[in-house]
C-alpha positions in Angstrom: -10.9 17.1 -9.1 -7.4 16.6 -10.7 -5.1 13.7 -9.9 -3.0 15.6 -7.4 -5.9 17.5 -5.9 -7.6 14.2 -5.2 -4.5 12.8 -3.4 -4.1 16.0 -1.4 -7.7 16.0 -0.4 -7.4 12.4 0.6 -4.4 13.1 2.8 -6.2 16.0 4.6 -6.4 14.4 8.0 -2.9 12.9 7.9 -1.6 16.4 6.9 -3.3 17.9 9.7 -2.0 15.5 12.1 1.5 15.3 10.9 2.5 18.6 8.9 0.7 20.9 11.2 2.5 19.3 14.2 5.9 19.8 12.5 5.2 23.2 11.5 4.1 24.3 14.9 7.4 23.0 16.3 9.6 24.7 13.7 7.7 28.0 14.1 8.4 28.0 17.8 12.2 27.8 17.4 14.5 30.7 16.3 17.4 28.4 15.4 17.9 24.7 14.9 19.1 22.9 18.0 18.9 19.4 19.5 15.7 20.3 21.4 13.9 21.1 18.3 15.0 17.9 16.6 13.9 15.8 19.7 10.5 17.4 19.5 10.4 16.6 15.8 11.1 13.0 16.5 8.2 12.9 19.0 5.9 14.5 16.7 6.6 12.0 13.9 6.2 9.2 16.3 2.9 10.4 17.5 1.7 10.8 13.8 2.3 7.0 13.3 5.3 7.3 11.3 7.0 4.7 13.8 9.8 5.1 16.3 12.4 3.6 14.2 11.5 5.7 11.2 11.0 9.0 13.1 14.7 8.5 14.4 15.9 7.6 11.0 14.3 10.8 9.5 15.8 13.0 12.1 19.3 11.4 11.8 19.1 12.2 8.1 18.1 15.7 9.1 21.1 16.1 11.4 23.4 14.9 8.6 22.0 17.5 6.2 22.1 20.2 8.7 25.7 19.4 9.5 26.5 19.3 5.6 24.8 22.5 4.7 25.2 24.5 7.8 21.4 25.3 7.6 20.2 27.4 10.7 16.7 28.4 9.7 14.1 26.1 11.3 11.5 27.0 8.7 13.6 25.2 6.2 13.2 21.8 7.9 9.7 21.2 6.6 11.0 21.2 3.0 13.9 19.1 4.1 11.7 16.5 5.9 9.5 16.5 2.6 12.5 15.6 0.4 13.7 12.9 2.9 10.1 11.4 2.9 10.1 11.4 -1.0 13.5 9.7 -1.0 12.3 7.1 1.4 9.2 6.3 -0.5 10.8 6.3 -4.0 11.4 3.1 -6.0 9.6 1.0 -8.6 5.9 1.1 -7.6 4.6 -0.2 -10.9 3.1 -3.8 -11.0 5.2 -6.4 -12.8 2.7 -7.9 -15.4 5.0 -8.9 -18.2 4.0 -12.3 -18.8 0.7 -13.9 -20.2 -0.8 -14.9 -17.7 0.6 -12.8 -14.8 -0.7 -13.4 -11.3 -1.6 -11.0 -8.6 -2.1 -12.7 -5.3 -4.2 -10.5 -3.0 -3.9 -11.0 0.8 -5.0 -9.2 3.9 -7.1 -9.4 7.0 -10.9 -9.1 7.1 -12.0 -5.5 6.9 -9.0 -4.0 5.2 -11.0 -3.6 1.9 -9.4 -6.4 0.1 -12.3 -7.7 -2.2 -13.3 -4.2 -3.2 -9.7 -3.4 -3.9 -9.5 -6.3 -6.3 -12.6 -5.0 -7.9 -11.1 -1.6 -8.5 -7.9 -3.1 -9.6 -9.7 -5.3 -12.2 -11.4 -2.1 -13.6 -8.0 -0.4 -13.9 -6.3 -3.2 -15.7 -9.3 -3.7 -18.0 -9.3 0.1 -18.8 -5.6 -0.4 -19.5 -6.3 -3.1 -22.1 -5.6 -6.1 -20.0 -7.8 -9.1 -20.1 -8.7 -10.2 -16.4 -9.6 -13.5 -14.8 -10.6 -13.4 -11.1 -10.1 -16.4 -8.7 -12.5 -16.6 -5.8 -10.2 -18.3 -3.5 -11.6 -16.8 -0.3 -13.8 -19.8 0.1 -14.5 -19.4 3.9 -17.2 -16.9 3.3 -19.9 -17.3 0.7 -20.4 -13.6 0.9 -16.9 -13.0 -0.3 -17.5 -15.2 -3.5 -20.8 -13.3 -4.2 -19.0 -9.9 -3.6 -16.2 -10.9 -6.1 -18.8 -12.0 -8.6 -20.4 -8.6 -8.5 -17.2 -6.9 -9.2 -16.3 -9.5 -12.0 -19.6 -8.5 -13.6 -19.1 -4.8 -13.1 -15.4 -4.8 -14.4 -16.1 -7.3 -17.3 -13.7 -9.7 -15.9 -14.1 -13.5 -15.8 -14.5 -15.4 -12.5 -13.5 -18.9 -11.4 -15.3 -20.0 -8.2 -16.1 -23.1 -6.4 -18.6 -23.9 -3.5 -18.1 -22.3 -0.1 -15.6 -24.4 2.0 -13.8 -25.7 -1.0 -9.9 -25.9 -1.0 -8.7 -22.5 -2.0 -5.5 -23.8 -3.6 -7.8 -25.9 -5.8 -9.6 -22.8 -6.8 -6.3 -21.2 -7.7 -5.3 -24.3 -9.7 -8.5 -24.2 -11.7 -8.1 -20.4 -12.2 -4.6 -20.8 -13.5 -5.6 -23.6 -16.0 -8.4 -21.5 -17.2 -6.3 -18.4 -17.6 -3.7 -20.3 -19.7 -6.3 -22.0 -21.8 -8.2 -18.6 -22.5 -4.9 -16.6 -22.8 -5.9 -14.0 -20.2 -3.3 -11.4 -19.4 -3.8 -11.3 -15.6 -5.1 -13.7 -12.9 -6.2 -11.9 -9.7 -6.5 -14.3 -6.8 -8.7 -13.3 -3.7 -7.7 -15.1 -0.5 -9.3 -15.5 2.8 -9.2 -12.6 5.4 -6.3 -14.2 7.4 -5.4 -13.2 10.9 -1.6 -12.8 10.9 -1.2 -15.0 14.0 -3.1 -18.0 12.6 -0.5 -20.6 11.5 -2.9 -22.8 9.8 -4.1 -20.0 7.5 -0.5 -19.0 6.8 0.3 -22.5 6.0 -2.6 -22.4 3.4 -1.3 -19.2 1.9 2.0 -21.0 1.4 0.3 -23.9 -0.3 -1.5 -21.4 -2.7 2.0 -19.8 -3.4 3.4 -23.2 -4.2 0.6 -24.1 -6.8 1.1 -20.8 -8.6 4.9 -21.3 -8.9 4.5 -24.9 -9.8 2.0 -24.2 -12.6 3.4 -20.9 -13.8 7.2 -21.2 -13.2 8.1 -18.3 -15.4 5.3 -16.1 -14.7 5.3 -12.5 -13.3 3.8 -12.9 -9.9 2.8 -10.0 -7.6 1.9 -10.8 -4.0 0.2 -7.6 -2.6 -0.9 -7.0 0.9 -4.0 -4.8 1.4 -3.8 -2.9 4.7 -6.2 -0.5 6.3 -4.4 2.9 6.9 -6.8 3.7 9.8 -5.1 0.9 12.0 -1.9 2.9 12.1 1.1 1.0 13.6 -1.0 -2.2 13.6 -0.8 -2.1 9.7 3.0 -2.0 10.1 2.9 -5.0 12.3 0.6 -6.8 9.8 3.0 -6.1 7.1 6.1 -7.3 8.9 4.3 -10.6 9.7 2.9 -11.2 6.3 6.1 -10.4 4.7 7.7 -13.3 6.6 5.0 -15.7 5.5 4.3 -14.6 2.0 7.3 -12.8 0.5 5.4 -9.6 -0.4 6.2 -7.6 -3.6 3.9 -4.7 -2.6 1.4 -2.9 -0.5 -2.0 -1.4 -1.2 -2.9 1.1 1.5 -6.7 1.6 1.7 -8.8 4.3 3.5 -6.3 6.9 3.5 -9.0 9.5 3.1 -10.6 8.5 6.5 -7.4 8.5 8.8 -4.8 10.9 10.4 -2.5 7.8 10.5 -1.3 7.9 6.9 2.3 8.5 8.1 2.4 4.8 8.5 3.2 4.6 4.8 6.6 6.0 5.4 7.2 3.6 8.2 6.3 0.5 6.0 8.6 1.5 3.3 11.6 2.6 5.5 11.4 -0.4 7.9 10.5 -3.2 5.6 11.6 -2.0 2.1 8.2 -3.2 0.7 7.1 -0.7 -2.1 3.7 0.9 -2.0 1.8 -0.1 -5.2 -1.4 1.7 -4.7 -3.2 3.9 -2.2 -7.0 4.1 -1.7 -8.1 7.7 -1.2 -12.0 7.4 -1.5 -15.0 5.3 -2.0 -15.2 5.7 -5.8 -14.2 3.1 -8.2 -11.6 5.6 -9.5 -10.1 6.2 -6.1 -7.5 3.6 -6.2 -4.5 5.4 -7.4 -1.0 4.3 -8.4 1.4 5.4 -5.7 3.7 8.2 -6.6 6.4 9.1 -3.8 6.8 12.7 -5.0 3.0 13.4 -5.3 2.5 11.9 -1.8 5.3 14.0 -0.3 4.1 17.0 -1.9 0.5 16.4 -0.8 1.7 15.6 2.7 4.1 18.6 3.0 2.5 21.2 0.7 4.7 24.1 -0.6 4.4 27.2 1.4 6.3 29.5 -1.0 9.2 27.5 -2.2 9.1 24.9 -5.0 7.6 21.5 -4.9 9.7 18.4 -5.6 9.9 17.8 -9.2 
């Protein structure tokens, strides 16, 4: 299955929830009017795009309709697709310009964080990067063991301490090892934090301070792994983690298992955090670099016009 086909298949449930609803509305109107636009807003909200983002998309639609004089409702699907692609556009590539660079991976339990780290390590190794993993989720022995399996599978090195150790100390030792061995990327796992637990957020801040103190000039990515199946709760998590950790990007997992993938749009529109990767399957190659145009084309497939270039 090709790259675009894989994304399209992974977004099947979201497309059925969002796009078919939009198409059903536009096909039931002969002309574009305010009633149609209000029904579109409601459909977008129900598809987990989010209230604020749904209103923003429809306001942009109104502006385009006024500018172009468009009257054909069937043109609205393509117009929405273009707006979504524009919202999601931006620099989605990881900034890994220094040796070492650091990728700090955070998120609540169950989002697929440790598995995502393993898949990311495999991608970086395949791209010629040397990788060292830091097992800083010390609250669960299972998390350390799981990361060790992924380190072996990917050919990455692993720095680990005993269960219950200070996570910041693990990160410190990982940085020293990474510098001494001249590794390209250090990927740090962290505990599956509940975003309303102040002590755990304080610990995350401590880890960040260690990284910036020991590697003041390094490229640092702070990536939040979110479970797409949680819909608007994922947006709430992103908002709170952004306040606590200064996020540089989002990795959205389990898109293939949800009809709530529209939350991607809300996260980018409301928080301005770029989507770096999406998870669209269980395979090791199903963590894909995010591409706004491919995503929009897969979500709103062409029905006779042309796809976004």
